[in-house]
A tleap script that builds the chain and sets N, CA, C and O, in Angstrom:
source leaprc.protein.ff14SB
mol = sequence {
  NMET THR LEU LEU ALA ILE LEU LEU GLU VAL
  VAL GLY ILE ALA LYS LEU GLY ALA GLY LEU
  GLY ALA GLY ILE SER ALA ILE ALA ALA GLY
  ILE GLY ILE GLY GLN ILE GLY LYS CYS THR
  VAL GLU SER ILE ALA ARG GLN PRO GLU ALA
  ALA GLY ASP ILE ARG SER ASN MET ILE VAL
  SER ALA ALA LEU ILE GLU GLY VAL ALA PHE
  PHE ALA ILE VAL VAL CYS LEU LEU ILE LEU
  PHE CLEU
}
set mol.1.N position { 54.075 51.346 136.033 }
set mol.1.CA position { 52.873 51.682 137.028 }
set mol.1.C position { 53.350 50.665 138.446 }
set mol.1.O position { 54.047 49.650 138.427 }
set mol.2.N position { 52.725 51.321 139.585 }
set mol.2.CA position { 53.387 50.607 140.770 }
set mol.2.C position { 51.984 49.462 141.147 }
set mol.2.O position { 50.790 49.561 140.862 }
set mol.3.N position { 52.630 48.558 141.782 }
set mol.3.CA position { 51.559 47.685 142.385 }
set mol.3.C position { 50.495 48.221 142.973 }
set mol.3.O position { 49.369 47.915 142.579 }
set mol.4.N position { 50.683 49.096 143.998 }
set mol.4.CA position { 49.294 49.858 144.608 }
set mol.4.C position { 48.575 50.545 143.526 }
set mol.4.O position { 47.364 50.607 143.735 }
set mol.5.N position { 48.918 51.001 142.590 }
set mol.5.CA position { 48.090 51.763 141.700 }
set mol.5.C position { 47.264 50.910 140.739 }
set mol.5.O position { 46.257 51.360 140.194 }
set mol.6.N position { 47.818 49.374 140.497 }
set mol.6.CA position { 47.062 48.658 140.044 }
set mol.6.C position { 46.074 47.875 140.666 }
set mol.6.O position { 45.114 47.319 140.133 }
set mol.7.N position { 46.441 47.891 141.981 }
set mol.7.CA position { 45.460 47.430 143.079 }
set mol.7.C position { 44.177 48.071 143.214 }
set mol.7.O position { 43.073 47.530 143.269 }
set mol.8.N position { 44.521 49.534 143.269 }
set mol.8.CA position { 43.521 50.587 143.559 }
set mol.8.C position { 42.701 50.689 142.504 }
set mol.8.O position { 41.569 51.137 142.685 }
set mol.9.N position { 43.170 50.254 141.088 }
set mol.9.CA position { 42.475 50.520 139.949 }
set mol.9.C position { 41.478 48.999 139.947 }
set mol.9.O position { 40.366 49.062 139.422 }
set mol.10.N position { 41.785 48.142 140.340 }
set mol.10.CA position { 41.286 46.868 140.048 }
set mol.10.C position { 40.119 46.899 141.226 }
set mol.10.O position { 39.080 46.352 140.856 }
set mol.11.N position { 40.091 47.401 142.492 }
set mol.11.CA position { 39.232 47.677 143.529 }
set mol.11.C position { 38.205 48.525 142.936 }
set mol.11.O position { 37.013 48.292 143.142 }
set mol.12.N position { 38.649 49.615 142.121 }
set mol.12.CA position { 37.659 50.666 141.707 }
set mol.12.C position { 36.531 49.908 140.875 }
set mol.12.O position { 35.336 50.197 140.949 }
set mol.13.N position { 37.084 48.862 140.042 }
set mol.13.CA position { 36.506 48.294 138.806 }
set mol.13.C position { 35.636 47.306 139.633 }
set mol.13.O position { 34.573 47.111 139.043 }
set mol.14.N position { 35.724 46.644 140.753 }
set mol.14.CA position { 35.221 45.878 141.693 }
set mol.14.C position { 34.115 46.306 142.345 }
set mol.14.O position { 33.121 45.599 142.506 }
set mol.15.N position { 34.245 47.638 142.804 }
set mol.15.CA position { 33.034 48.248 143.448 }
set mol.15.C position { 32.117 48.615 142.574 }
set mol.15.O position { 30.931 48.531 142.896 }
set mol.16.N position { 32.506 49.110 141.255 }
set mol.16.CA position { 31.622 49.392 140.067 }
set mol.16.C position { 30.751 48.214 139.742 }
set mol.16.O position { 29.522 48.271 139.704 }
set mol.17.N position { 31.500 47.098 139.502 }
set mol.17.CA position { 30.665 45.924 139.159 }
set mol.17.C position { 29.835 45.381 140.314 }
set mol.17.O position { 28.814 44.762 140.014 }
set mol.18.N position { 30.201 45.564 141.813 }
set mol.18.CA position { 29.276 45.421 142.996 }
set mol.18.C position { 28.102 46.319 142.575 }
set mol.18.O position { 27.001 45.805 142.377 }
set mol.19.N position { 28.295 47.660 142.429 }
set mol.19.CA position { 26.855 48.376 142.387 }
set mol.19.C position { 26.228 48.086 141.285 }
set mol.19.O position { 25.018 48.303 141.354 }
set mol.20.N position { 26.673 47.603 140.113 }
set mol.20.CA position { 25.822 47.270 138.988 }
set mol.20.C position { 25.148 46.141 139.508 }
set mol.20.O position { 23.918 46.125 139.481 }
set mol.21.N position { 25.808 45.167 139.992 }
set mol.21.CA position { 25.148 43.708 140.286 }
set mol.21.C position { 23.793 44.139 141.268 }
set mol.21.O position { 22.717 43.585 141.045 }
set mol.22.N position { 23.906 45.059 142.255 }
set mol.22.CA position { 23.139 44.963 142.988 }
set mol.22.C position { 21.925 45.560 142.404 }
set mol.22.O position { 20.849 45.176 142.864 }
set mol.23.N position { 21.926 46.410 141.492 }
set mol.23.CA position { 20.967 47.240 140.707 }
set mol.23.C position { 20.455 46.334 139.799 }
set mol.23.O position { 19.234 46.396 139.648 }
set mol.24.N position { 21.023 45.555 139.189 }
set mol.24.CA position { 20.611 44.426 138.155 }
set mol.24.C position { 19.817 43.450 139.163 }
set mol.24.O position { 18.609 43.378 138.938 }
set mol.25.N position { 20.225 42.821 140.052 }
set mol.25.CA position { 19.415 41.856 140.712 }
set mol.25.C position { 18.025 42.376 141.230 }
set mol.25.O position { 17.002 41.692 141.247 }
set mol.26.N position { 18.133 43.741 141.670 }
set mol.26.CA position { 16.799 44.326 142.257 }
set mol.26.C position { 15.706 44.613 141.076 }
set mol.26.O position { 14.483 44.511 141.177 }
set mol.27.N position { 16.447 44.988 139.959 }
set mol.27.CA position { 15.380 45.069 138.894 }
set mol.27.C position { 15.025 43.692 138.359 }
set mol.27.O position { 13.869 43.504 137.981 }
set mol.28.N position { 15.885 42.750 138.298 }
set mol.28.CA position { 15.272 41.439 137.847 }
set mol.28.C position { 14.383 40.967 138.733 }
set mol.28.O position { 13.415 40.355 138.281 }
set mol.29.N position { 14.500 41.126 140.009 }
set mol.29.CA position { 13.592 40.399 140.878 }
set mol.29.C position { 12.279 41.294 140.828 }
set mol.29.O position { 11.231 40.721 141.127 }
set mol.30.N position { 12.230 42.475 140.526 }
set mol.30.CA position { 11.033 43.438 140.225 }
set mol.30.C position { 10.129 42.627 139.092 }
set mol.30.O position { 8.955 42.258 139.132 }
set mol.31.N position { 11.056 42.510 138.158 }
set mol.31.CA position { 10.415 42.030 136.938 }
set mol.31.C position { 9.674 40.686 137.028 }
set mol.31.O position { 8.526 40.430 136.662 }
set mol.32.N position { 10.656 39.830 137.639 }
set mol.32.CA position { 10.246 38.272 137.966 }
set mol.32.C position { 8.826 38.322 138.778 }
set mol.32.O position { 7.856 37.666 138.399 }
set mol.33.N position { 8.804 39.141 139.901 }
set mol.33.CA position { 7.631 39.073 140.479 }
set mol.33.C position { 6.400 39.864 140.063 }
set mol.33.O position { 5.235 39.747 140.443 }
set mol.34.N position { 6.970 40.732 139.154 }
set mol.34.CA position { 5.796 41.413 138.252 }
set mol.34.C position { 4.838 40.070 137.555 }
set mol.34.O position { 3.644 39.835 137.738 }
set mol.35.N position { 5.926 39.249 136.630 }
set mol.35.CA position { 5.349 38.313 135.928 }
set mol.35.C position { 4.657 37.454 136.589 }
set mol.35.O position { 3.635 37.021 136.057 }
set mol.36.N position { 5.076 36.950 138.036 }
set mol.36.CA position { 4.257 36.157 138.652 }
set mol.36.C position { 3.134 36.759 138.883 }
set mol.36.O position { 2.268 35.890 138.779 }
set mol.37.N position { 2.510 38.055 139.215 }
set mol.37.CA position { 1.518 38.681 139.556 }
set mol.37.C position { 0.653 38.780 138.381 }
set mol.37.O position { -0.567 38.867 138.524 }
set mol.38.N position { 1.326 38.770 136.981 }
set mol.38.CA position { 0.546 39.038 135.990 }
set mol.38.C position { -0.103 37.668 135.499 }
set mol.38.O position { -1.182 37.654 134.907 }
set mol.39.N position { 0.696 36.411 135.809 }
set mol.39.CA position { 0.396 35.197 135.392 }
set mol.39.C position { -0.681 34.860 136.357 }
set mol.39.O position { -1.686 34.287 135.935 }
set mol.40.N position { -0.545 35.212 137.815 }
set mol.40.CA position { -1.595 34.740 138.604 }
set mol.40.C position { -2.906 35.164 138.428 }
set mol.40.O position { -3.875 34.409 138.505 }
set mol.41.N position { -2.967 36.531 138.159 }
set mol.41.CA position { -4.464 37.200 137.843 }
set mol.41.C position { -5.061 36.709 136.480 }
set mol.41.O position { -6.268 36.717 136.236 }
set mol.42.N position { -4.084 36.281 135.615 }
set mol.42.CA position { -4.721 35.611 134.368 }
set mol.42.C position { -5.188 34.202 134.547 }
set mol.42.O position { -6.103 33.737 133.868 }
set mol.43.N position { -4.481 33.455 135.568 }
set mol.43.CA position { -4.591 32.038 135.795 }
set mol.43.C position { -6.267 31.999 136.585 }
set mol.43.O position { -7.205 31.292 136.215 }
set mol.44.N position { -6.266 32.949 137.710 }
set mol.44.CA position { -7.416 33.082 138.636 }
set mol.44.C position { -8.925 33.459 137.537 }
set mol.44.O position { -10.068 33.009 137.618 }
set mol.45.N position { -8.325 34.448 136.560 }
set mol.45.CA position { -9.520 34.791 135.698 }
set mol.45.C position { -10.048 33.654 135.041 }
set mol.45.O position { -11.260 33.460 134.949 }
set mol.46.N position { -9.165 32.877 134.567 }
set mol.46.CA position { -9.639 31.686 133.868 }
set mol.46.C position { -10.299 30.411 134.450 }
set mol.46.O position { -11.133 29.698 133.891 }
set mol.47.N position { -9.708 30.251 135.804 }
set mol.47.CA position { -10.286 29.160 136.424 }
set mol.47.C position { -10.236 29.933 138.008 }
set mol.47.O position { -9.229 30.034 138.710 }
set mol.48.N position { -11.553 30.408 138.320 }
set mol.48.CA position { -11.812 31.153 139.557 }
set mol.48.C position { -11.654 30.127 140.735 }
set mol.48.O position { -11.082 30.414 141.787 }
set mol.49.N position { -12.221 28.893 140.459 }
set mol.49.CA position { -12.395 27.868 141.489 }
set mol.49.C position { -10.900 27.230 141.907 }
set mol.49.O position { -10.911 26.307 142.722 }
set mol.50.N position { -9.749 27.646 141.431 }
set mol.50.CA position { -8.591 27.354 141.977 }
set mol.50.C position { -7.780 28.545 142.492 }
set mol.50.O position { -6.550 28.563 142.548 }
set mol.51.N position { -8.541 29.471 142.838 }
set mol.51.CA position { -7.908 30.734 143.334 }
set mol.51.C position { -6.921 30.431 144.526 }
set mol.51.O position { -5.799 30.938 144.529 }
set mol.52.N position { -7.298 29.699 145.421 }
set mol.52.CA position { -6.391 29.646 146.431 }
set mol.52.C position { -5.187 29.015 146.294 }
set mol.52.O position { -4.106 29.427 146.717 }
set mol.53.N position { -5.450 27.772 145.555 }
set mol.53.CA position { -4.311 27.241 145.337 }
set mol.53.C position { -3.078 27.890 144.554 }
set mol.53.O position { -1.871 27.717 144.721 }
set mol.54.N position { -3.808 28.736 143.599 }
set mol.54.CA position { -3.186 29.567 142.603 }
set mol.54.C position { -2.270 30.837 143.566 }
set mol.54.O position { -1.084 31.145 143.457 }
set mol.55.N position { -3.097 31.274 144.305 }
set mol.55.CA position { -2.609 32.360 145.120 }
set mol.55.C position { -1.407 31.860 145.946 }
set mol.55.O position { -0.385 32.546 145.969 }
set mol.56.N position { -1.478 30.686 146.633 }
set mol.56.CA position { -0.687 30.146 147.822 }
set mol.56.C position { 0.907 29.894 146.837 }
set mol.56.O position { 2.056 30.106 147.222 }
set mol.57.N position { 0.526 29.481 145.753 }
set mol.57.CA position { 1.729 29.002 144.848 }
set mol.57.C position { 2.331 30.452 144.473 }
set mol.57.O position { 3.556 30.557 144.411 }
set mol.58.N position { 1.730 31.275 144.287 }
set mol.58.CA position { 2.104 32.644 143.828 }
set mol.58.C position { 2.973 33.277 144.991 }
set mol.58.O position { 4.002 33.910 144.752 }
set mol.59.N position { 2.486 33.062 146.260 }
set mol.59.CA position { 3.336 33.776 147.415 }
set mol.59.C position { 4.505 32.959 147.842 }
set mol.59.O position { 5.392 33.454 148.536 }
set mol.60.N position { 4.530 31.616 147.413 }
set mol.60.CA position { 5.799 30.868 147.588 }
set mol.60.C position { 6.807 31.224 146.593 }
set mol.60.O position { 8.003 31.186 146.882 }
set mol.61.N position { 6.420 31.545 145.519 }
set mol.61.CA position { 7.311 31.936 144.249 }
set mol.61.C position { 7.820 33.280 144.457 }
set mol.61.O position { 9.037 33.424 144.346 }
set mol.62.N position { 7.252 34.080 144.680 }
set mol.62.CA position { 7.380 35.703 145.016 }
set mol.62.C position { 8.578 35.512 146.364 }
set mol.62.O position { 9.699 36.021 146.342 }
set mol.63.N position { 8.104 34.785 147.331 }
set mol.63.CA position { 9.028 34.883 148.462 }
set mol.63.C position { 10.388 34.129 147.933 }
set mol.63.O position { 11.415 34.618 148.405 }
set mol.64.N position { 10.557 33.134 147.126 }
set mol.64.CA position { 11.674 32.602 146.893 }
set mol.64.C position { 12.514 33.613 145.975 }
set mol.64.O position { 13.692 33.895 146.194 }
set mol.65.N position { 11.728 34.129 144.895 }
set mol.65.CA position { 12.603 35.363 144.113 }
set mol.65.C position { 13.006 36.294 145.024 }
set mol.65.O position { 14.132 36.751 144.825 }
set mol.66.N position { 12.326 36.756 146.091 }
set mol.66.CA position { 12.779 37.932 146.965 }
set mol.66.C position { 13.817 37.685 147.615 }
set mol.66.O position { 14.738 38.497 147.708 }
set mol.67.N position { 13.820 36.401 148.220 }
set mol.67.CA position { 15.041 35.946 148.872 }
set mol.67.C position { 16.357 35.679 148.167 }
set mol.67.O position { 17.465 35.894 148.658 }
set mol.68.N position { 16.102 35.162 146.906 }
set mol.68.CA position { 17.352 35.274 146.021 }
set mol.68.C position { 18.087 36.533 145.934 }
set mol.68.O position { 19.296 36.665 146.122 }
set mol.69.N position { 17.065 37.644 145.566 }
set mol.69.CA position { 17.494 38.725 145.251 }
set mol.69.C position { 17.916 39.635 146.150 }
set mol.69.O position { 18.603 40.601 145.816 }
set mol.70.N position { 17.490 39.372 147.537 }
set mol.70.CA position { 18.162 39.928 148.663 }
set mol.70.C position { 19.313 39.355 148.949 }
set mol.70.O position { 20.312 40.031 149.195 }
set mol.71.N position { 19.313 37.819 148.953 }
set mol.71.CA position { 21.074 37.445 148.908 }
set mol.71.C position { 22.146 38.131 147.861 }
set mol.71.O position { 23.305 38.409 148.167 }
set mol.72.N position { 21.488 38.374 146.445 }
set mol.72.CA position { 22.367 38.774 145.706 }
set mol.72.C position { 22.786 40.280 146.280 }
set mol.72.O position { 23.944 40.669 146.430 }
set mol.73.N position { 21.777 40.913 146.521 }
set mol.73.CA position { 22.308 42.561 146.866 }
set mol.73.C position { 23.051 42.510 147.999 }
set mol.73.O position { 24.046 43.235 148.006 }
set mol.74.N position { 22.769 41.634 149.266 }
set mol.74.CA position { 23.910 41.454 150.169 }
set mol.74.C position { 24.964 41.155 149.955 }
set mol.74.O position { 25.823 41.694 150.652 }
set mol.75.N position { 25.379 40.227 148.970 }
set mol.75.CA position { 26.607 39.686 148.583 }
set mol.75.C position { 27.501 41.199 147.760 }
set mol.75.O position { 28.598 41.703 148.001 }
set mol.76.N position { 26.573 41.499 146.884 }
set mol.76.CA position { 27.077 43.136 146.280 }
set mol.76.C position { 27.395 43.958 147.112 }
set mol.76.O position { 28.418 44.598 146.872 }
set mol.77.N position { 26.695 44.224 148.298 }
set mol.77.CA position { 26.980 45.115 149.118 }
set mol.77.C position { 28.324 44.753 150.086 }
set mol.77.O position { 29.156 45.542 150.535 }
set mol.78.N position { 28.252 43.451 150.229 }
set mol.78.CA position { 29.540 43.066 151.033 }
set mol.78.C position { 30.772 43.284 150.322 }
set mol.78.O position { 31.794 43.547 150.955 }
set mol.79.N position { 30.775 43.188 148.860 }
set mol.79.CA position { 32.063 43.212 148.223 }
set mol.79.C position { 32.223 44.860 147.754 }
set mol.79.O position { 33.200 45.277 147.132 }
set mol.80.N position { 31.346 45.500 148.079 }
set mol.80.CA position { 31.321 46.939 147.961 }
set mol.80.C position { 31.871 47.730 149.086 }
set mol.80.O position { 32.411 48.824 148.923 }
set mol.81.N position { 31.726 47.176 150.178 }
set mol.81.CA position { 32.030 47.794 151.519 }
set mol.81.C position { 33.283 47.165 152.220 }
set mol.81.O position { 33.814 47.640 153.224 }
set mol.82.N position { 33.754 45.845 151.450 }
set mol.82.CA position { 34.855 45.249 152.195 }
set mol.82.C position { 36.015 45.116 151.317 }
set mol.82.O position { 37.062 44.632 151.747 }
savepdb mol mol.pdb
quit
């Protein structure tokens, strides 16, 4: 097997891994934000007077998760196209 064939095979596997990584990071972010929403609704139902603090903490947490997921997807797409 020539060196070129080996490199092309490795690049194909890397692109497969990048595609899977992008998909997994998007799914994981969706699950994480869903869990945050679920717990927020339960917390507000238990303690309605703290709804403002709970909601603001939920927005910050969801933004952090979304930022990490976006970064992971960008890295995977850079691997995929470069």
